[in-house]
Backbone as ProteinMPNN parsed JSONL, in Angstrom:
{"seq_chain_A": "MFEGVAIMTLRDGRIAEYHEVANAVTGLVDMNFAPERISRIAAKHGAALKARPEMARHLV", "coords_chain_A": {"N_chain_A": [[25.41, -102.688, -110.853], [27.761, -100.811, -112.83], [30.144, -98.628, -114.582], [33.365, -98.37, -116.151], [36.639, -97.604, -116.559], [39.718, -99.042, -117.381], [43.293, -97.829, -116.703], [46.604, -97.687, -118.26], [50.038, -97.773, -117.891], [52.634, -97.663, -120.193], [55.758, -99.044, -119.972], [58.707, -99.987, -121.872], [57.629, -102.042, -123.158], [56.2, -102.971, -121.137], [53.778, -103.216, -118.274], [54.183, -100.677, -116.092], [52.547, -98.922, -114.635], [49.315, -99.129, -113.117], [46.182, -98.654, -113.051], [42.211, -98.077, -111.91], [39.44, -96.922, -112.952], [36.145, -95.876, -111.908], [32.821, -95.643, -112.281], [30.634, -95.623, -109.843], [28.539, -94.779, -109.053], [25.549, -95.321, -109.798], [25.399, -98.113, -108.694], [25.387, -98.041, -106.126], [23.096, -96.593, -105.888], [21.406, -98.464, -106.908], [21.685, -100.305, -104.757], [20.487, -99.306, -102.833], [21.635, -97.048, -101.542], [21.315, -94.129, -99.095], [20.806, -90.91, -100.534], [22.14, -88.973, -98.945], [24.476, -90.139, -98.117], [25.792, -91.387, -100.258], [26.211, -88.699, -101.278], [28.201, -88.172, -99.525], [30.365, -89.962, -99.842], [30.985, -89.682, -102.771], [31.504, -86.963, -102.17], [34.077, -87.435, -101.036], [35.578, -89.038, -102.518], [35.914, -86.75, -104.812], [37.76, -84.973, -103.444], [40.228, -86.257, -102.584], [40.772, -87.11, -105.619], [41.405, -84.701, -106.274], [43.598, -83.945, -104.728], [45.46, -84.827, -105.944], [49.067, -85.116, -107.058], [48.963, -84.642, -109.948], [46.615, -83.135, -110.572], [46.843, -80.75, -109.855], [47.39, -78.527, -111.821], [45.305, -78.523, -112.598], [43.303, -77.023, -111.25], [43.599, -74.422, -110.892]], "CA_chain_A": [[25.979, -102.201, -112.293], [28.962, -99.479, -113.208], [30.865, -98.639, -115.904], [34.68, -97.923, -115.585], [37.827, -98.061, -117.595], [41.309, -99.476, -116.475], [44.774, -97.087, -117.288], [47.838, -98.4, -118.18], [51.288, -96.849, -118.297], [53.475, -98.585, -120.461], [57.55, -98.884, -120.128], [59.697, -101.021, -122.087], [56.517, -102.916, -123.374], [55.487, -103.771, -120.038], [53.118, -102.455, -117.7], [54.42, -99.822, -115.166], [51.245, -98.431, -113.702], [47.827, -99.497, -113.68], [44.732, -97.995, -112.028], [41.072, -98.172, -112.303], [38.315, -95.87, -112.753], [34.826, -96.75, -112.09], [31.553, -94.715, -112.043], [30.178, -96.786, -109.099], [27.019, -94.364, -108.234], [24.48, -96.323, -110.478], [25.364, -99.289, -108.266], [25.363, -97.418, -105.035], [21.736, -96.152, -106.06], [20.915, -100.012, -107.057], [21.909, -100.844, -103.464], [19.605, -98.713, -101.997], [22.299, -96.187, -100.197], [20.839, -93.176, -98.428], [21.711, -89.725, -101.34], [23.486, -88.263, -98.359], [25.63, -91.336, -98.422], [26.334, -91.368, -101.921], [27.174, -87.421, -101.524], [29.484, -88.025, -98.904], [30.948, -90.722, -100.858], [31.463, -88.8, -103.868], [32.492, -85.694, -102.024], [35.6, -87.854, -100.569], [36.567, -89.078, -103.896], [36.502, -85.682, -105.19], [38.918, -84.435, -102.416], [41.181, -87.35, -103.089], [41.077, -86.683, -106.684], [41.905, -82.972, -106.14], [44.837, -84.054, -103.723], [46.556, -85.829, -107.099], [49.878, -84.07, -107.59], [48.764, -84.165, -111.472], [45.403, -82.52, -110.751], [47.096, -79.378, -109.404], [47.439, -77.728, -112.85], [43.602, -77.92, -113.226], [43.38, -76.223, -109.788], [44.284, -72.945, -110.64]], "C_chain_A": [[26.672, -101.14, -112.106], [29.233, -99.664, -114.335], [32.22, -97.869, -115.597], [35.446, -98.265, -116.926], [39.264, -98.02, -116.563], [42.584, -98.5, -117.442], [45.628, -97.48, -117.207], [48.785, -97.746, -118.363], [52.412, -97.691, -118.784], [55.118, -97.942, -120.576], [58.461, -99.912, -120.601], [58.861, -102.18, -122.6], [56.145, -103.554, -122.223], [54.852, -102.664, -119.066], [53.679, -101.709, -116.486], [53.885, -99.476, -114.137], [49.88, -98.907, -114.395], [46.924, -99.192, -112.494], [43.449, -98.129, -112.627], [39.904, -96.97, -112.09], [36.803, -96.075, -112.93], [34.143, -95.303, -111.483], [30.672, -95.488, -111.196], [28.452, -96.151, -108.4], [25.926, -94.967, -108.623], [24.464, -97.342, -109.036], [24.887, -98.898, -106.914], [23.506, -97.658, -104.825], [20.774, -97.81, -106.172], [20.528, -100.533, -105.362], [20.964, -100.249, -102.519], [20.282, -97.376, -100.975], [21.164, -94.47, -99.903], [21.352, -92.259, -99.664], [22.308, -89.06, -100.251], [24.382, -89.014, -98.542], [26.323, -91.254, -99.572], [27.08, -89.932, -101.961], [28.218, -87.799, -100.803], [30.49, -88.847, -99.227], [31.672, -90.188, -101.991], [32.454, -87.791, -103.51], [33.996, -86.052, -101.453], [36.251, -87.965, -101.862], [36.667, -88.518, -104.446], [37.673, -85.483, -104.781], [40.17, -85.186, -103.159], [41.607, -87.247, -104.648], [42.07, -85.531, -106.986], [43.308, -83.003, -105.599], [45.738, -84.869, -104.803], [47.427, -84.938, -107.238], [49.598, -83.471, -109.155], [47.373, -83.32, -111.359], [45.811, -80.942, -110.401], [46.89, -78.422, -110.529], [46.138, -77.502, -112.761], [42.866, -77.339, -112.267], [43.112, -75.142, -109.957], [43.242, -71.962, -110.305]], "O_chain_A": [[26.3, -100.39, -111.203], [28.813, -100.546, -115.085], [32.213, -96.864, -114.886], [35.102, -98.892, -117.928], [39.654, -97.379, -115.587], [42.676, -98.544, -118.669], [45.922, -97.85, -116.071], [48.556, -96.843, -119.166], [53.091, -98.36, -118.003], [55.54, -96.88, -121.035], [58.975, -100.684, -119.792], [59.351, -103.304, -122.492], [55.754, -104.719, -122.298], [55.248, -101.499, -119.018], [53.557, -102.494, -115.546], [54.325, -99.558, -112.991], [49.5, -99.024, -115.561], [47.03, -99.477, -111.301], [43.429, -98.3, -113.846], [39.699, -96.313, -111.069], [36.316, -96.41, -114.01], [34.531, -94.399, -110.743], [29.826, -96.12, -111.83], [27.61, -96.693, -107.683], [25.155, -95.225, -107.698], [23.457, -97.275, -108.331], [23.879, -99.496, -106.537], [22.859, -98.406, -104.092], [19.728, -98.098, -105.59], [19.47, -100.977, -104.916], [20.73, -100.791, -101.439], [19.724, -96.855, -100.009], [20.397, -94.007, -100.747], [22.44, -92.679, -100.059], [23.246, -88.376, -100.66], [25.298, -88.579, -99.24], [27.531, -91.023, -99.628], [28.196, -89.794, -102.461], [29.296, -87.798, -101.396], [31.616, -88.477, -98.893], [32.896, -90.278, -102.093], [33.574, -87.577, -103.975], [34.914, -85.233, -101.399], [37.179, -87.272, -102.279], [37.515, -88.874, -105.264], [38.651, -85.714, -105.491], [40.869, -84.752, -104.075], [42.812, -87.306, -104.894], [43.099, -85.463, -107.658], [44.134, -82.17, -105.972], [46.703, -85.52, -104.401], [46.995, -83.825, -107.539], [49.855, -82.336, -109.555], [47.129, -82.757, -112.426], [45.048, -80.027, -110.71], [46.198, -77.441, -110.257], [45.728, -76.343, -112.831], [41.674, -77.148, -112.509], [42.296, -74.649, -109.178], [43.547, -70.791, -110.078]]}, "name": "protein", "num_of_chains": 1, "seq": "MFEGVAIMTLRDGRIAEYHEVANAVTGLVDMNFAPERISRIAAKHGAALKARPEMARHLV"}
């Protein structure tokens, strides 16, 4: 079980960009992933998010 959202950018009435964001941590817990493994997965996703160009202004 997890929750998430779909994010779309429209141009001229058509989908130009699409991606999904999900909080899958609850699913990992339900599948009995070790807390250390969940921590590594979360850290990896956090690093990827910080590396996105649009995040630069938030990291000052």
